[in-house]
DRENLUMMI-861440 format. One line per 4 residues: their letters; for each residue z, x, y of N, C-alpha, C. Coordinates in steps of 0.1 Angstrom, whole numbers. Each point is the difference from the previous one (the first is absolute). Layout:
REM DRENLUMMI-861440
A> Z,X,Y,Z,X,Y,Z,X,Y; ... .
//
This chain:
REM DRENLUMMI-861440
MTAV> 706,984,-1057,14,2,5,9,-9,-8; 10,5,-7,9,-8,-8,8,-9,9; 1,-13,-5,8,-10,8,15,4,-2; 8,-3,11,14,3,0,8,-13,2 .
SHRV> 10,-2,-8,8,-12,1,11,3,10; 1,-10,9,11,1,10,10,-11,-2; 0,-6,-12,9,-11,-3,14,6,-1; 10,-5,8,14,5,0,9,-10,-7 .
GLSR> 2,2,-13,10,-8,-7,14,4,2; 9,-6,-7,14,2,2,4,15,-4; -6,5,-11,3,13,-5,-5,11,10; -12,-2,5,-5,10,10,8,-1,13 .
LTTL> 3,-12,5,8,-1,12,14,6,-1; 6,-3,-12,14,6,-2,-1,15,0; -10,6,-6,-1,14,-1,-2,6,14; -9,-6,8,-3,5,13,13,-1,9 .
LAGR> 7,-11,-1,11,-2,9,12,10,-5; 0,3,-13,11,9,-4,-2,14,6; -12,5,0,-2,13,7,4,0,14; -4,-11,7,3,-1,15,15,-1,1 .
AVFR> 7,-8,-9,14,-2,2,8,13,-2; -5,9,-9,7,13,-1,-1,8,13; -12,0,6,-2,7,13,8,-6,11; 0,-13,1,8,-6,11,15,1,-2 .
LMLY> 5,-1,-12,14,1,-2,5,15,3; -9,9,-4,4,14,3,-1,3,15; -10,-6,6,-2,2,15,13,-4,7; 4,-12,-3,12,-6,8,13,7,-5 .
GSAA> 1,2,-13,12,7,-5,1,14,6; -12,7,2,0,13,5,5,0,15; -4,-10,7,4,-1,14,15,-2,1; 6,-8,-9,15,-1,0,7,13,-3 .
LLAL> -6,7,-10,6,13,-4,-1,11,11; -12,-1,7,-2,10,11,10,-3,12; 3,-13,2,10,-3,10,14,5,-3; 3,1,-13,12,6,-4,0,16,0 .
AWTR> -12,5,-3,-1,15,-1,0,7,13; -6,-6,10,-2,7,13,10,-5,10; 1,8,11,8,-4,11,-7,-12,7; 7,-7,8,-6,-11,8,-11,5,9 .
PDFN> 1,11,7,-11,4,8,-12,4,-8; 2,7,-11,-11,3,-9,-7,-12,-5; 7,-10,-5,-6,-12,-5,-7,-8,11; 6,0,12,-7,-7,11,-13,7,3 .
AYAA> 0,13,0,-13,8,3,-10,-3,-10; 4,0,-13,-9,-3,-11,-5,-15,1; 8,-9,3,-3,-14,1,-10,-2,12; 2,6,11,-8,-1,12,-15,5,-4 .
VMGA> -1,11,-7,-13,5,-4,-7,-10,-10; 7,-4,-10,-6,-8,-10,-4,-14,6; 8,-5,9,-3,-13,6,-12,1,10; -1,12,6,-10,1,10,-14,3,-6 .
VGWL> -1,7,-11,-13,4,-6,-3,-7,-13; 8,-9,-4,-2,-6,-13,-13,-8,0; -4,-5,11,-12,-9,1,-13,8,-4; 1,14,1,-12,7,-4,-4,-1,-15 .
CMVV> 10,-4,-8,-3,-3,-14,-10,-11,-1; 2,-10,8,-10,-12,0,-13,4,6; 0,9,9,-13,4,6,-10,5,-10; 5,9,-9,-9,5,-10,-1,-8,-13 .
QSGG> 10,-9,-2,0,-8,-12,-7,-13,1; 5,-8,10,-3,-15,-1,-14,-3,1; -8,5,10,-14,-4,1,-8,4,-12; 2,12,-5,-7,5,-11,3,-8,-13 .
EKAA> 13,-3,-2,4,-7,-11,-6,-14,0; 2,-7,11,-5,-14,1,-16,0,-2; -6,9,6,-15,1,-1,-4,2,-14; 7,9,-7,-3,3,-14,2,-12,-9 .
LKLV> 11,-7,2,3,-12,-8,-9,-12,3; -6,0,12,-9,-11,4,-14,3,-4; -5,13,2,-14,3,-2,-3,5,-14; 9,8,-6,-4,6,-13,-1,-10,-11 .
PRAR> 9,-11,-1,-2,-9,-11,-13,-8,1; -6,-1,13,-13,-7,1,-12,9,-2; 3,13,1,-12,9,0,-5,3,-14; -12,3,-1,-6,5,-12,-7,13,2 .
RTRD> -11,1,7,-7,12,2,7,9,10; 8,-5,9,6,8,10,15,3,-3; 5,-3,-12,14,2,-3,4,15,1; -8,9,-6,4,14,1,-1,5,14 .
DLVG> -10,-5,8,-1,5,14,13,-4,7; 5,-12,-1,12,-4,7,12,8,-4; 2,1,-13,12,7,-5,-1,15,3; -12,6,0,-1,14,3,3,3,14 .
MLRA> -4,-9,10,4,3,14,15,-2,2; 6,-9,-6,14,-2,1,8,11,-7; -5,5,-11,6,11,-7,1,12,9; -10,2,8,0,12,9,11,-1,10 .
LVAY> 4,-12,4,12,-2,9,13,5,-7; 1,-4,-13,12,4,-7,1,15,-2; -12,6,-2,0,15,-2,2,8,12; -6,-4,12,0,9,11,8,-4,12 .
VPLP> 3,-13,2,8,-4,12,14,6,0; 7,2,-11,13,5,1,1,15,4; -11,7,-1,0,15,1,4,4,14; -6,-4,11,4,5,13,14,-3,4 .
PALA> 6,-12,-2,14,-1,4,9,8,-9; -3,2,-13,8,8,-9,0,14,5; -11,5,4,-1,14,4,8,2,13; -1,-10,9,7,1,13,15,0,-3 .
AVTA> 5,-8,-9,14,-1,-3,5,13,-7; -7,5,-9,4,13,-6,0,11,10; -9,0,9,0,11,10,12,-1,9; 3,-12,4,11,-2,9,13,3,-7 .
LALA> 1,-3,-13,12,3,-8,2,15,-1; -11,7,-1,1,15,-1,4,6,13; -5,-6,11,3,6,13,12,-4,7; 4,-13,-2,11,-6,7,7,-10,-9 .
PDAR> 7,4,-10,5,-10,-10,10,-10,6; 7,4,10,11,-9,6,-5,-8,12; -12,1,4,-5,-7,12,-2,-15,-4; 2,-8,10,-2,-15,-2,-14,-3,-2 .
VTLY> -9,8,6,-14,-3,-2,-4,3,-15; 6,9,-6,-3,3,-14,4,-12,-9; 11,-7,3,4,-12,-7,-10,-11,2; -5,-1,12,-11,-10,2,-13,3,-7 .
LLGV> -4,13,0,-12,4,-7,2,-2,-15; 12,2,-6,2,-2,-14,-1,-15,-3; 6,-8,9,-1,-15,-2,-14,-5,0; -8,5,10,-14,-4,0,-7,4,-12 .
AYYV> 1,13,-5,-7,4,-12,4,-7,-12; 13,-4,-1,5,-7,-12,-6,-14,0; 0,-7,11,-5,-14,1,-15,0,-2; -7,9,5,-15,1,-2,-3,2,-15 .
GLGC> 8,9,-6,-2,3,-14,4,-12,-9; 11,-7,4,4,-12,-7,-10,-11,0; -6,-2,12,-10,-10,2,-13,3,-8; -4,12,0,-12,4,-8,3,-2,-15 .
GMLG> 12,2,-4,3,-2,-14,-1,-15,-4; 5,-9,9,-1,-14,-2,-15,-5,1; -8,7,8,-14,-3,0,-6,4,-14; 4,12,-5,-6,5,-12,3,-10,-12 .
VALH> 13,-5,-1,3,-9,-11,-8,-13,2; -2,-4,12,-8,-12,3,-14,1,-5; -6,12,2,-13,2,-6,-1,-1,-15; 11,6,-6,0,-2,-15,2,-14,-4 .
RALG> 7,-8,8,2,-14,-4,-14,-8,2; -7,4,11,-13,-6,3,-10,2,-12; 2,12,-6,-8,3,-12,5,-5,-13; 11,-7,1,6,-5,-13,10,8,-6 .
HYTR> 4,12,6,10,9,-6,14,-3,5; 6,-11,-5,13,-5,6,12,9,-4; -1,7,-11,11,8,-5,4,11,10; -11,6,7,3,11,9,9,-4,11 .
DTVH> -1,-13,4,9,-5,11,14,1,-4; 3,-5,-12,14,-1,-5,6,14,-1; -8,9,-6,5,14,-2,2,7,13; -9,-1,9,1,6,13,13,-4,7 .
FAVL> 2,-12,1,12,-5,8,13,3,-7; 0,-1,-13,12,4,-7,4,14,2; -10,9,-2,3,15,2,4,3,14; -7,-7,10,4,2,14,14,-4,3 .
GVGM> 4,-12,-6,14,-4,2,10,9,-6; -2,5,-12,9,9,-7,1,13,8; -12,5,5,0,12,7,8,-1,13; -2,-11,7,8,-3,13,15,0,-3 .
GTMA> 4,-7,-11,14,-1,-3,6,14,-3; -8,8,-7,4,14,-3,2,8,12; -9,-1,10,1,7,13,13,-4,7; 3,-13,0,11,-5,7,13,5,-6 .
ALAF> 0,0,-14,12,6,-7,2,14,3; -11,8,2,1,14,4,6,1,14; -4,-9,9,5,1,13,15,-3,0; 4,-9,-8,14,-3,-1,9,11,-7 .
LAGI> -6,5,-11,8,10,-8,-1,14,5; -12,4,6,-3,14,3,0,2,15; 2,-10,8,0,1,15,-13,2,6; -11,-4,-6,-13,1,6,-1,-9,12 .
GPAG> -5,5,12,-1,-8,12,-12,-8,1; -2,-7,11,-12,-8,2,-14,7,-2; -1,12,6,-12,8,-2,-3,3,-14; 10,5,-7,-2,4,-14,-3,-13,-9 .
YLTG> 6,-11,3,-2,-12,-7,-15,-5,2; -5,0,12,-13,-4,3,-10,10,-6; 3,13,0,-9,9,-7,-2,-2,-14; 11,-4,-7,0,-3,-14,-9,-13,-3 .
LLAL> 2,-10,9,-8,-12,-1,-15,3,2; -3,8,10,-14,4,2,-6,7,-12; 7,9,-6,-5,6,-12,-2,-10,-11; 9,-10,-2,-1,-10,-10,-13,-8,2 .
VTAL> -2,-6,12,-11,-8,2,-13,7,-1; 0,13,4,-12,8,-2,-4,2,-14; 10,3,-9,-3,2,-14,-5,-13,-6; 6,-11,3,-4,-13,-5,-15,-4,4 .
NVAL> -3,3,13,-13,-3,5,-11,8,-7; 3,13,-3,-10,8,-8,-2,-6,-14; 11,-5,-6,-1,-6,-13,-9,-13,0; -1,-6,11,-8,-13,1,-15,3,0 .
LPGL> -4,12,5,-14,2,2,-9,-1,-12; 4,6,-12,-8,-2,-12,-2,-14,-3; -11,-4,-4,-3,-14,-4,-6,-8,11; 0,5,12,-7,-7,12,-13,7,2 .
PRRT> -11,-8,2,-13,6,2,0,8,13; -7,12,-1,-1,8,12,-10,-6,10; 2,4,13,-9,-5,10,-14,6,-2; -9,-9,1,-15,4,0,-6,-6,13 .
RPRP> -13,3,2,-6,-6,11,-1,-15,-2; 7,-8,9,0,-15,-3,-14,-6,4; -2,-12,-6,-12,-8,3,1,-4,14; -12,-3,6,-1,-4,15,9,-12,2 .
GVRR> 8,1,11,8,-11,4,14,-1,-6; 2,7,-11,13,-1,-7,11,6,9; -3,12,6,11,6,8,4,-9,12; -10,-6,6,3,-9,11,9,-12,-4 .
VLAG> -4,-6,-11,8,-12,-5,14,4,-4; 1,12,-7,13,4,-4,9,3,13; -6,7,9,8,4,12,5,-12,8; -9,-10,2,4,-12,7,11,-8,-8 .
TVLL> -2,-1,-13,10,-7,-7,14,7,0; 0,13,-1,12,8,0,7,-2,14; -7,1,11,6,-2,13,6,-13,2; -8,-11,-3,4,-13,3,11,-5,-10 .
MGAA> -1,3,-13,10,-4,-9,13,8,1; -1,12,5,12,8,1,8,-3,12; -5,-7,10,6,-3,13,14,-6,-2; 1,-11,-8,12,-7,-1,12,9,-4 .
DVMN> -2,7,-11,12,8,-5,3,12,9; -11,6,6,3,11,9,8,-5,12; -4,-12,5,6,-5,12,15,-4,-3; 2,-6,-12,13,-4,-4,9,12,-1 .
NAMI> -5,11,-5,8,12,-2,2,7,14; -11,0,8,1,6,13,10,-7,9; 2,-13,-2,9,-7,9,15,4,-4; 2,3,-13,13,6,-3,2,14,6 .
GALF> -10,8,-1,0,13,7,3,-1,15; -7,-10,6,1,-2,15,15,-4,3; 6,-8,-8,13,-4,2,10,12,-1; -2,9,-10,8,11,-1,-1,10,12 .
VELA> -12,1,5,-2,8,12,7,-6,12; -1,-13,1,6,-7,12,16,2,-2; 5,-1,-12,14,1,-2,5,14,3; -9,10,-5,4,14,3,1,4,15 .
LSPY> -8,-7,8,-1,2,14,10,-8,8; 8,-9,-7,9,-9,6,14,6,0; 10,-6,6,14,5,-1,6,-3,-14; -8,-7,-8,6,-3,-14,-7,9,-10 .
AAHS> -4,12,3,-7,9,-10,9,2,-12; 13,-1,1,9,3,-12,-1,-11,-10; -7,-11,3,-2,-12,-9,-12,3,-10; -7,11,2,-12,3,-9,3,-1,-14 .
GDLY> 12,6,-5,3,0,-14,2,-14,-5; 7,-9,7,2,-14,-4,-14,-7,-1; -8,2,10,-13,-7,0,-9,5,-12; 1,13,-3,-7,5,-11,3,-6,-13 .
LVTL> 13,-2,-2,5,-6,-13,-5,-14,-1; 1,-7,12,-5,-14,0,-15,-1,-3; -7,9,7,-15,-1,-2,-4,4,-14; 8,8,-7,-2,3,-14,1,-13,-9 .
GWGF> 10,-8,3,2,-12,-7,-12,-10,3; -3,-1,13,-11,-8,5,-13,4,-7; -3,13,-1,-11,5,-7,0,-3,-14; 11,1,-7,1,-3,-14,-4,-14,-3 .
ALSI> 5,-10,8,-3,-14,-2,-15,-2,2; -5,5,11,-14,-2,2,-9,7,-10; 5,12,-5,-9,7,-9,-2,-8,-13; 10,-8,-4,-2,-8,-12,-12,-10,2 .
LYTV> 0,-6,12,-11,-9,3,-13,7,1; 0,12,7,-12,8,1,-5,4,-13; 9,4,-9,-5,5,-13,-7,-11,-8; 6,-12,0,-6,-12,-7,-13,-3,6 .
QRIY> -1,0,14,-13,-2,6,-11,9,-4; 4,13,0,-10,10,-4,-4,-1,-15; 9,-4,-8,-3,-2,-15,-10,-11,-2; 1,-11,8,-8,-11,-2,-12,0,10 .
QPQL> -1,10,8,-11,1,10,-14,-1,-6; -3,8,-11,-13,-1,-6,-4,-14,-4; 10,-8,-6,-3,-13,-3,-4,-9,12; 8,2,11,-2,-8,12,-14,3,5 .
SLRV> -3,13,0,-13,5,6,-12,-7,-8; 1,0,-13,-10,-6,-8,-1,-15,2; 11,-6,1,0,-15,2,-6,-4,14; 4,8,10,-6,-3,13,-15,2,0 .
AGGG> -4,11,-6,-15,3,-1,-7,-10,-8; 7,-7,-9,-6,-10,-8,0,-14,6; 4,-2,12,-2,-12,7,14,-7,4; 11,8,-1,13,-6,3,4,2,15 .
VAGA> -9,2,9,4,3,14,7,-12,7; -5,-12,-2,6,-11,7,15,-2,-4; 2,0,-13,14,-2,-5,9,11,5; -5,13,1,8,11,4,4,-2,15 .
RVLA> -9,-5,8,2,-2,14,11,-11,2; 0,-10,-7,10,-11,1,13,6,-4; 1,7,-10,13,6,-4,6,10,10; -9,8,6,4,10,10,5,-7,12 .
RRMA> -7,-11,5,4,-7,12,14,-7,-2; 2,-5,-12,13,-7,-3,11,10,0; -1,12,-6,10,10,0,3,6,14; -11,2,8,1,5,14,8,-10,9 .
GLAA> -3,-13,-2,7,-9,9,15,-1,-4; 4,1,-12,14,0,-4,7,13,5; -7,11,-1,5,13,5,3,-1,15; -9,-5,7,2,0,15,11,-10,4 .
AGAA> 1,-11,-6,11,-10,3,13,6,-4; 1,5,-12,13,6,-5,4,12,9; -9,8,4,3,12,8,5,-4,14; -6,-11,6,4,-4,13,15,-6,-1 .
LWLL> 3,-7,-10,14,-5,-2,9,12,-2; -4,9,-8,9,12,-3,3,8,13; -10,2,8,2,8,12,10,-8,10; -1,-13,0,9,-8,8,14,2,-5 .
IAGI> 2,-2,-13,14,0,-5,6,14,0; -9,10,-5,5,14,0,3,5,15; -8,-5,9,3,4,14,14,-5,5; 3,-12,-4,13,-6,4,11,7,-7 .
VLAA> -2,4,-12,11,7,-8,2,14,7; -11,7,3,2,13,6,6,0,14; -3,-11,7,5,-1,14,15,-4,0; 4,-9,-10,13,-5,0,10,9,-7 .
WGVD> -4,6,-12,9,7,-8,-4,15,-3; -13,3,1,-4,13,-3,-1,2,-15; -7,11,-4,-2,3,-14,2,16,-1; 9,4,-8,3,15,-1,2,4,-14 .
GPVA> -4,12,-4,2,5,-13,-12,-3,-9; -2,8,-11,-11,-2,-9,0,-13,-7; 12,-5,-4,1,-12,-8,-5,-12,9; 5,-1,12,-4,-11,9,-14,1,3 .
LAVL> -5,12,2,-15,2,3,-8,-5,-12; 4,4,-12,-7,-4,-12,0,-16,-1; 11,-6,3,0,-15,-1,-10,-6,10; 0,6,12,-10,-5,11,-14,2,-5 .
ALTL> -3,12,-6,-14,2,-5,-3,-9,-12; 10,-3,-8,-3,-8,-12,-4,-14,4; 6,-5,11,-4,-14,4,-14,-1,5; -6,11,4,-13,1,5,-11,1,-11 .
LPMQ> 5,5,-11,-10,3,-11,-9,-12,-4; 5,-12,-1,-9,-11,-5,-12,-2,10; 2,1,13,-11,-1,9,-10,12,-1; 6,12,-1,-9,12,-2,-8,-1,-13 .
ALAS> 6,-6,-10,-7,-1,-13,-12,-10,2; 2,-11,7,-10,-10,2,-12,6,9; 4,8,10,-10,6,8,-8,11,-8; 7,7,-9,-7,10,-8,-9,-7,-10 .
GATF> 4,-11,-5,-9,-8,-9,-12,-5,7; 1,-5,12,-11,-4,8,-10,11,3; 6,12,3,-8,12,3,-8,4,-13; 7,0,-11,-7,4,-13,-12,-9,-3 .
VVEH> 1,-13,3,-12,-9,-2,-10,2,10; 4,1,13,-10,0,11,-8,13,0; 5,11,-5,-7,12,-1,-12,0,-10; 0,-11,-8,-11,-2,-9,-10,-10,6 .
TNLR> 4,-7,11,-9,-10,5,-5,3,14; 9,7,8,-4,3,14,7,13,4; -6,11,-3,6,13,2,3,3,15; -9,-4,8,1,3,14,11,-8,7 .
ANAR> 2,-12,-4,11,-8,6,13,5,-5; 1,4,-12,12,6,-5,4,13,7; -10,9,2,3,12,7,4,-2,15; -6,-10,6,4,-3,14,15,-5,0 .
AVVV> 3,-8,-9,13,-6,-1,11,10,-1; -2,10,-9,11,10,-3,1,10,12; -11,2,8,2,9,12,8,-7,10; -3,-13,2,8,-8,10,15,-1,-4 .
ALAA> 2,-1,-13,14,-1,-5,7,13,2; -6,11,-2,6,13,3,4,1,14; -9,-4,9,3,1,15,12,-9,3; 1,-12,-6,11,-9,3,13,5,-5 .
VAGL> 0,6,-12,13,6,-5,4,12,8; -9,9,4,4,11,8,5,-4,13; -7,-10,6,5,-5,14,13,-6,-1; 2,-9,-10,14,-6,-1,10,10,-4 .
GVVA> -4,10,-7,10,11,-4,5,7,12; -8,3,10,4,7,12,12,-7,6; -1,-13,1,11,-8,7,12,-2,-10; -3,-4,-12,11,-3,-9,8,12,-4 .
ISLA> -6,12,-2,7,12,-4,9,5,12; -5,-1,12,8,4,11,12,-8,2; 0,-13,-6,12,-9,1,9,1,-12; -6,2,-12,8,-2,-12,-2,11,-10 .
GAAG> -7,11,3,-2,11,-9,-7,-4,-13; 5,4,-11,-7,-2,-13,-2,-15,-3; 10,-8,4,-1,-15,-1,-12,-5,8; -3,6,11,-11,-4,8,-13,3,-6 .
AVYA> 0,12,-8,-12,4,-7,-3,-10,-11; 10,-5,-7,-2,-10,-11,-5,-13,7; 6,-4,11,-4,-12,7,-15,1,4; -4,11,4,-14,2,5,-10,-2,-11 .
LGAN> 4,2,-13,-9,-2,-11,-4,-15,-2; 9,-9,6,-3,-14,-1,-13,-4,7; -5,9,10,-12,-3,7,-12,2,-9; 1,7,-11,-11,3,-9,-5,-13,-7 .
PLVL> 9,-7,-8,-5,-12,-6,-4,-11,10; 6,0,11,-3,-10,10,-15,2,5; -3,12,5,-13,3,5,-11,-1,-11; 3,7,-11,-9,-1,-11,-3,-14,-4 .
GLAL> 11,-8,-2,-2,-14,-4,-9,-8,10; 3,1,13,-8,-7,10,-15,5,0; -2,13,-1,-14,5,0,-8,-4,-12; 7,1,-12,-8,-3,-12,-1,-15,-2 .
WRAR> 9,-8,5,-1,-15,0,-13,-4,7; -3,7,11,-12,-4,8,-13,6,-6; 1,10,-9,-12,7,-5,-8,-10,-9; -13,2,0,-9,-8,-8,-7,9,-11 .
//
């Protein structure tokens, strides 16, 4: 088996970040253009769908991506087994939701359920594409990552321009995005080993790693979806558009951190496997403690501000979310390290954090609408920090 270099120098890092930057800039630029192209009710309907089902992208991407970047660099005889099983997810998981969405579009193009099915199919396809490029990176094919995200970003911007210039509505826009991610996913399959009968025990190890390592990102995205559902069921449902724009910015900031973590994950995996567990635990505990302390202080101050003056409008909401980002970044860093030293503790922590955010969201959203949703996010770094600080 030919050795693969996972050293990430400045040139490789810059190239990888450039492709992601094109995608992210087009994603957020497209959202702004869509807000101008559509009526307020149409944009709110689109935002409610995207906010509620966006977490599905992480369901199909995160666990598989992290497992690949952890296990494949260490593997020798089982490398093709691992990649082949994950390749099957990229090839076949998007098919059922895409078929359901196309069927609904043909039978009831204007129904709200059709919009939700299109959103589900798009995010599942998007997540499978991200898993596909991660498999290429795990095999040392870093260029595929840059090309995939650059083309995805340009295609997304093109669809938004068509929506603005040609009057394409939310259903047509999502249909175009679904076709785009499907074509890109098919292009990723060549070059990845096909699934064969894996060696004994490989399937169990891979499945366990996927489930436990994917828990953090799935729960983080599910908590955003839960907040959108709670907001849609509250008297402040009209705030969905504002919250969507803010969570796009929130996601952009965290995606930079997430991307850098995934780029350097193979190196961390090899270092921990080579005897660096003790140092990793010390680092994770330090970051977790800082995250918990900072989040507790933020919740106190933000609560006073909301009670005394209130927060309204996307700009004020963005400022509120921006002040929480340092604590969320620390909690994310602790999670990134702990998932290489104590997977089960990490999975337990993110489940409890989801419950805390959803519970606080019920109360805060009923009192302050979208501002309450942003406030509820503060429970995430607090609970994660406390739980991971205690982990061994």
